[in-house]
C-alpha positions as CSV (number, residue, x, y, z in Angstrom):
1,M,-124.9,23.9,-21.8
2,A,-121.9,23.5,-24.0
3,L,-118.9,25.2,-22.7
4,A,-116.5,24.9,-25.9
5,N,-114.2,27.4,-27.4
6,P,-112.5,26.0,-30.8
7,D,-110.3,28.8,-30.8
8,F,-108.2,27.9,-27.8
9,D,-104.9,27.1,-29.0
10,T,-102.9,26.3,-25.9
11,Y,-101.5,22.9,-26.1
12,R,-102.7,22.5,-29.7
13,L,-100.5,21.9,-32.8
14,T,-100.7,24.8,-35.4
15,D,-102.4,24.1,-38.7
16,E,-99.1,23.9,-40.2
17,H,-97.8,21.2,-38.0
18,T,-101.0,19.1,-38.8
19,M,-100.6,19.5,-42.4
20,L,-97.0,18.7,-42.2
21,R,-97.8,15.3,-40.3
22,A,-100.4,14.3,-43.0
23,A,-98.0,15.1,-45.9
24,V,-95.2,13.1,-44.2
25,R,-97.3,10.1,-43.3
26,Q,-98.8,10.0,-47.0
27,L,-95.3,10.0,-48.3
28,T,-93.9,7.4,-46.0
29,E,-96.9,5.0,-46.3
30,D,-96.5,5.4,-50.3
31,K,-92.8,5.4,-50.7
32,I,-90.8,4.1,-47.5
33,A,-93.0,1.6,-45.9
34,P,-92.8,-0.7,-48.8
35,Y,-89.0,-1.2,-48.5
36,A,-88.9,-1.3,-44.8
37,A,-88.8,-5.1,-44.3
38,E,-86.5,-5.5,-47.1
39,V,-84.0,-2.8,-45.8
40,D,-84.1,-4.6,-42.5
41,E,-83.7,-8.3,-43.9
42,D,-80.7,-7.1,-46.2
43,A,-79.0,-4.7,-43.8
44,R,-78.9,-2.2,-46.4
45,F,-78.9,1.7,-46.5
46,P,-82.7,2.7,-47.4
47,Q,-81.6,4.5,-50.5
48,E,-85.2,4.7,-51.5
49,A,-86.1,6.6,-48.2
50,H,-83.3,8.8,-48.8
51,D,-84.3,9.8,-52.3
52,T,-88.0,10.2,-51.3
53,L,-87.0,12.4,-48.4
54,V,-84.6,14.7,-50.4
55,Q,-87.2,15.0,-53.1
56,A,-89.8,16.1,-50.7
57,G,-87.4,18.3,-48.8
58,F,-87.9,16.4,-45.5
59,H,-84.3,15.0,-45.2
60,A,-82.9,18.0,-43.0
61,V,-85.9,20.3,-42.3
62,H,-84.1,22.1,-39.5
63,I,-81.4,24.0,-41.4
64,P,-82.3,27.7,-41.4
65,E,-83.4,29.3,-44.7
66,Q,-80.3,31.4,-44.9
67,Y,-78.4,28.2,-45.6
68,G,-80.9,26.9,-48.2
69,G,-82.9,24.9,-45.7
70,A,-86.7,24.9,-44.8
71,G,-86.1,26.4,-41.5
72,A,-88.5,24.1,-39.6
73,D,-89.0,24.7,-36.0
74,A,-87.9,21.9,-33.5
75,V,-91.6,20.6,-33.2
76,A,-91.9,20.3,-36.9
77,T,-88.6,18.4,-37.0
78,A,-89.7,15.9,-34.4
79,I,-93.0,15.3,-36.3
80,V,-91.1,14.4,-39.5
81,I,-88.8,12.1,-37.6
82,E,-91.7,10.5,-35.8
83,E,-93.6,9.8,-39.1
84,V,-90.8,8.3,-40.9
85,A,-89.9,6.2,-37.7
86,R,-93.5,5.1,-37.6
87,V,-92.8,2.9,-40.9
88,C,-89.1,2.6,-40.8
89,A,-86.7,3.5,-37.9
90,S,-83.6,3.1,-40.1
91,S,-84.9,5.8,-42.5
92,S,-85.8,8.1,-39.6
93,L,-82.2,8.4,-38.7
94,I,-81.7,10.3,-42.0
95,P,-83.4,13.4,-40.8
96,A,-82.5,12.7,-37.2
97,V,-78.7,12.5,-37.7
98,N,-78.5,15.2,-40.3
99,K,-79.9,17.2,-37.3
100,L,-77.3,15.6,-34.8
101,G,-74.3,16.2,-37.1
102,T,-75.1,19.9,-37.9
103,M,-76.4,21.0,-34.7
104,P,-73.0,21.9,-33.2
105,L,-72.3,24.1,-36.1
106,L,-75.8,25.9,-35.7
107,L,-74.9,26.5,-32.1
108,S,-71.1,27.4,-32.3
109,A,-69.6,27.5,-36.0
110,S,-68.4,30.5,-37.7
111,E,-70.6,32.1,-40.2
112,E,-68.0,31.0,-43.0
113,L,-68.0,27.6,-41.9
114,K,-71.9,27.3,-41.9
115,K,-72.1,28.8,-45.3
116,Q,-69.5,26.3,-46.6
117,V,-71.1,23.1,-45.2
118,L,-74.7,23.5,-44.4
119,P,-76.0,24.3,-48.0
120,P,-75.1,20.9,-49.5
121,V,-77.0,19.2,-46.7
122,A,-79.9,21.5,-47.3
123,A,-79.8,20.7,-50.9
124,G,-79.7,16.8,-50.2
125,E,-76.1,16.4,-51.8
126,A,-74.6,15.6,-48.6
127,M,-75.2,14.1,-45.3
128,F,-73.8,14.7,-41.8
129,S,-72.7,12.3,-39.1
130,Y,-71.4,13.0,-35.6
131,A,-68.5,11.5,-33.8
132,L,-68.2,11.8,-29.8
133,S,-68.0,8.2,-28.6
134,E,-65.0,6.0,-28.5
135,R,-64.4,2.3,-27.4
136,E,-63.2,3.5,-24.0
137,A,-65.0,6.7,-23.8
138,G,-68.8,6.1,-24.2
139,S,-70.8,7.5,-21.5
140,D,-67.6,9.0,-20.2
141,A,-67.1,11.1,-23.2
142,A,-64.7,13.6,-21.7
143,S,-62.1,10.7,-21.4
144,M,-61.8,10.5,-25.3
145,R,-58.3,10.1,-26.6
146,T,-58.6,11.4,-30.3
147,R,-56.1,14.2,-30.8
148,A,-55.9,17.1,-33.1
149,V,-52.8,19.2,-33.2
150,Q,-52.6,22.6,-35.2
151,D,-49.8,22.6,-37.8
152,G,-49.8,26.0,-39.2
153,D,-53.2,26.4,-41.1
154,H,-54.1,22.9,-40.8
155,W,-55.3,20.7,-38.0
156,V,-53.9,17.1,-37.8
157,L,-56.4,14.5,-36.3
158,N,-55.4,11.0,-35.0
159,G,-57.4,8.5,-33.3
160,T,-60.7,6.4,-33.8
161,K,-64.4,6.9,-33.0
162,C,-67.1,4.5,-32.7
163,W,-70.6,3.9,-33.1
164,I,-70.8,6.4,-35.8
165,T,-74.4,6.3,-37.3
166,N,-74.6,6.6,-41.0
167,A,-70.7,6.4,-41.3
168,G,-69.7,5.6,-44.8
169,V,-72.8,7.3,-46.3
170,S,-72.3,10.8,-45.0
171,T,-70.1,13.4,-46.5
172,Y,-69.4,15.5,-43.4
173,Y,-68.5,14.3,-39.8
174,T,-68.5,16.6,-36.6
175,V,-65.6,15.3,-34.6
176,M,-64.6,15.9,-31.1
177,A,-61.0,15.8,-30.4
178,V,-58.6,16.8,-27.7
179,T,-56.4,19.7,-28.4
180,D,-55.1,20.5,-24.7
181,P,-54.7,17.3,-22.7
182,A,-54.0,19.1,-19.6
183,A,-57.4,21.1,-19.7
184,G,-59.5,18.0,-19.1
185,P,-63.1,18.7,-20.8
186,N,-62.2,22.3,-21.4
187,G,-59.5,20.7,-23.7
188,I,-61.7,19.2,-26.3
189,S,-62.4,20.9,-29.5
190,A,-64.9,20.3,-32.4
191,F,-64.2,19.9,-36.2
192,V,-65.6,19.2,-39.4
193,V,-64.1,16.5,-41.3
194,H,-65.0,15.6,-45.0
195,K,-65.0,12.0,-46.4
196,D,-62.4,12.9,-48.7
197,D,-59.9,14.4,-46.3
198,P,-56.5,12.6,-46.4
199,G,-56.0,10.3,-43.5
200,F,-59.7,9.5,-43.0
201,S,-61.3,6.2,-43.4
202,V,-64.5,4.2,-42.4
203,G,-64.4,0.7,-40.7
204,P,-66.6,-2.2,-41.5
205,K,-70.3,-2.2,-40.5
206,E,-71.4,-3.4,-36.9
207,R,-73.6,-6.4,-36.9
208,K,-76.6,-5.2,-35.1
209,L,-79.9,-6.2,-33.4
210,G,-81.9,-3.4,-35.0
211,I,-81.7,-0.3,-37.1
212,K,-79.9,-2.6,-39.6
213,G,-80.6,-0.2,-42.6
214,S,-78.5,2.5,-41.1
215,P,-74.8,1.9,-41.1
216,T,-72.8,2.1,-37.9
217,C,-69.1,2.0,-38.1
218,E,-65.7,3.0,-36.6
219,I,-64.2,5.9,-38.2
220,Y,-60.3,6.4,-38.3
221,F,-58.0,9.2,-38.5
222,E,-54.4,8.7,-39.3
223,D,-52.6,12.0,-39.6
224,C,-56.0,13.3,-41.0
225,T,-55.5,16.9,-42.3
226,I,-58.0,19.5,-42.5
227,P,-58.0,23.2,-43.1
228,A,-57.7,25.2,-40.0
229,D,-61.1,27.1,-40.7
230,R,-63.0,23.9,-40.1
231,I,-62.8,24.0,-36.3
232,V,-66.2,24.7,-34.8
233,G,-66.0,27.6,-32.4
234,E,-63.0,28.4,-30.4
235,P,-60.5,25.7,-29.3
236,G,-61.3,24.3,-25.9
237,T,-65.1,24.6,-26.4
238,G,-66.0,21.4,-28.2
239,F,-67.3,19.6,-25.0
240,K,-69.7,22.3,-24.2
241,T,-71.0,22.4,-27.7
242,A,-71.4,18.6,-27.4
243,L,-73.6,18.9,-24.4
244,A,-75.6,21.7,-25.9
245,T,-76.1,19.5,-28.8
246,L,-77.5,16.5,-26.9
247,D,-79.9,18.8,-25.1
248,H,-81.5,19.6,-28.6
249,T,-80.9,16.1,-30.4
250,R,-82.1,13.8,-27.5
251,L,-85.7,15.2,-28.5
252,T,-85.2,13.7,-32.1
253,I,-84.3,10.3,-30.7
254,G,-87.4,10.7,-28.5
255,A,-89.5,11.6,-31.5
256,Q,-87.9,8.3,-33.3
257,A,-88.9,6.2,-30.3
258,L,-92.3,7.7,-30.5
259,G,-92.7,6.8,-34.1
260,I,-91.8,3.4,-33.4
261,A,-94.2,3.0,-30.7
262,Q,-97.1,4.3,-32.7
263,G,-96.2,2.1,-35.7
264,A,-96.5,-0.8,-33.3
265,I,-100.0,0.3,-31.9
266,D,-101.4,0.8,-35.6
267,A,-100.2,-2.6,-36.5
268,S,-101.6,-4.1,-33.4
269,I,-105.1,-2.6,-33.7
270,A,-105.4,-3.7,-37.3
271,Y,-104.3,-7.4,-36.3
272,V,-106.7,-7.7,-33.3
273,K,-109.6,-6.7,-35.3
274,Q,-109.0,-9.4,-37.7
275,R,-107.6,-12.1,-35.7
276,Q,-110.2,-14.6,-34.9
277,Q,-110.3,-16.7,-31.9
278,F,-113.1,-18.6,-30.0
279,G,-115.3,-17.3,-32.6
280,R,-114.7,-13.8,-32.5
281,A,-112.0,-11.2,-33.1
282,I,-109.5,-11.2,-30.2
283,A,-110.2,-7.3,-30.0
284,E,-113.3,-8.0,-28.1
285,F,-111.5,-9.5,-25.3
286,Q,-110.9,-7.3,-22.3
287,G,-107.4,-8.4,-21.6
288,V,-106.4,-7.2,-25.3
289,Q,-108.3,-4.1,-24.9
290,F,-106.3,-3.3,-21.5
291,M,-103.1,-3.8,-23.4
292,L,-104.0,-1.5,-26.2
293,A,-105.1,1.1,-23.8
294,D,-101.9,1.1,-21.7
295,M,-99.8,1.0,-25.0
296,A,-101.7,4.2,-26.5
297,M,-101.8,6.0,-23.1
298,R,-98.1,5.9,-22.5
299,T,-97.3,6.8,-26.0
300,E,-99.6,9.8,-26.1
301,A,-97.9,10.8,-22.7
302,A,-94.6,10.5,-24.5
303,R,-95.8,12.6,-27.4
304,Q,-96.7,15.5,-25.3
305,L,-93.6,15.4,-23.4
306,I,-91.6,15.4,-26.7
307,Y,-93.4,18.4,-28.2
308,S,-93.2,20.3,-25.0
309,A,-89.5,19.8,-24.8
310,A,-89.4,20.7,-28.6
311,A,-91.1,23.8,-28.1
312,R,-89.0,24.9,-25.1
313,A,-85.9,24.1,-27.2
314,E,-87.3,26.4,-30.1
315,R,-88.1,29.2,-27.5
316,G,-84.5,29.0,-25.9
317,E,-86.1,28.5,-22.7
318,P,-84.1,27.5,-19.3
319,G,-84.5,23.8,-18.2
320,L,-84.0,22.3,-21.6
321,T,-81.3,19.8,-20.1
322,F,-83.9,18.2,-17.7
323,T,-86.8,18.1,-20.1
324,S,-85.0,16.8,-23.2
325,A,-83.4,14.0,-21.1
326,A,-86.7,13.2,-19.6
327,A,-88.4,13.1,-22.9
328,K,-86.0,10.9,-24.6
329,C,-85.9,8.6,-21.5
330,F,-89.7,8.5,-21.1
331,A,-90.3,7.8,-24.9
332,S,-87.7,5.4,-25.4
333,D,-88.7,3.3,-22.3
334,T,-92.3,3.5,-23.7
335,A,-91.3,2.3,-27.1
336,M,-89.6,-0.7,-25.7
337,S,-92.6,-1.5,-23.6
338,V,-94.9,-1.0,-26.4
339,T,-93.2,-3.0,-29.1
340,T,-92.8,-5.9,-26.5
341,D,-96.6,-5.7,-26.0
342,A,-97.1,-5.6,-29.6
343,V,-95.2,-8.8,-30.3
344,Q,-97.3,-10.5,-27.6
345,L,-100.6,-9.2,-29.0
346,F,-99.6,-10.9,-32.4
347,G,-98.8,-14.1,-30.6
348,G,-96.7,-16.6,-32.5
349,Y,-96.9,-14.5,-35.6
350,G,-95.3,-11.5,-33.8
351,Y,-92.2,-13.6,-33.3
352,T,-91.9,-14.0,-37.0
353,R,-90.4,-11.8,-39.6
354,D,-93.8,-11.9,-41.6
355,F,-95.2,-9.0,-39.5
356,P,-93.4,-5.8,-38.5
357,V,-93.7,-5.8,-35.0
358,E,-90.6,-8.0,-34.2
359,R,-88.6,-5.4,-36.4
360,M,-90.1,-2.6,-34.3
361,M,-89.2,-4.4,-31.0
362,R,-85.5,-4.8,-32.1
363,D,-85.3,-1.1,-33.5
364,A,-86.7,0.2,-30.1
365,K,-83.9,-1.2,-28.0
366,I,-81.4,1.3,-29.1
367,T,-83.5,4.3,-28.5
368,Q,-82.8,3.5,-24.9
369,I,-79.1,3.3,-25.5
370,Y,-77.8,6.1,-27.7
371,E,-77.8,9.7,-27.3
372,G,-77.2,8.9,-23.8
373,T,-78.2,5.7,-21.9
374,N,-81.4,6.0,-20.2
375,Q,-79.3,5.4,-16.8
376,I,-77.2,8.4,-17.8
377,N,-80.3,10.3,-18.6
378,R,-81.7,9.7,-15.3
379,M,-78.4,11.1,-13.7
380,V,-78.5,14.2,-15.9
381,M,-82.2,14.7,-14.7
382,A,-81.2,14.2,-10.9
383,R,-78.2,16.7,-11.1
384,Q,-80.7,19.4,-12.6
385,L,-83.0,18.9,-9.9
386,L,-80.4,18.8,-7.1
387,S,-78.2,21.6,-8.6
């Protein structure tokens, strides 16, 4: 006797989420995938992807409706990033970094500042980047040296930030700077800098292993002067805002990693079905089947962890710090493992740029490094367990 209840919705995405995935997948297959190899080869910004995502409204779906955005929930945002990353990891950093740059404002900014800078992002007229790291303050972000001093109705910033994703193409930058050197982490404040502010400049692009279509640069502040109302929250709250931001945005990097892994699986399945050796398709060999099974199993586990963490973020539940770190860590380790196996399944062809899996393998590596290295994320998890 069959015991089935098709109306049981626990652990199932809504119809809206499923339709969203289908829409984004169709769009990325048609309009973004054809340019992915060229974007990587030429290390150029994926303008086609940007224009496509803006036209469809998928470039910053997380922005609330009151600021002109779609008001998508955290799971929907993860699905968008996952599906874009499935065909082009560089392009997926458009919605991912728009969320990273704006999340501090959504968490802590005044209503006036939100109304000033979020609508242009929602409309696709501006992109947002996030500036926390420095050369000597990476994992140890609290030791940053960039300074901000109040001068009447302005703040004046001096210093350098590095590893800034989409630097040079973004209009706005959320910048963490020291406002009270004696207060340690409680002396760090957050600011919004516009690309046209006097004293702001962008350095040359880093020469990277992967995600070559997304420019990564240093940014410089030389007596960079901004209006006083562009501080995010109260002075001294910037570092707390930065940590709270990462609780939400580590999920987006997990979603990016998830998409890269899924893209590698899809390419591998198609390849092993048509590749002939010893008179039959290599998909018929058990060794190949076991590799595919493990790749898909780990990727599906990562997907459930990402979606569960995103749902927890959306509900505002406690425990997000552990869950988001775990989701990002597991998904990125999975992406690296899966893409490495994908290259192996393609054999010699996998080592060439004629097929996408070598690009996916190179792109996957950064997901283990940015938004907190996986070693730091394991420390974050352990501290949560032991606290």
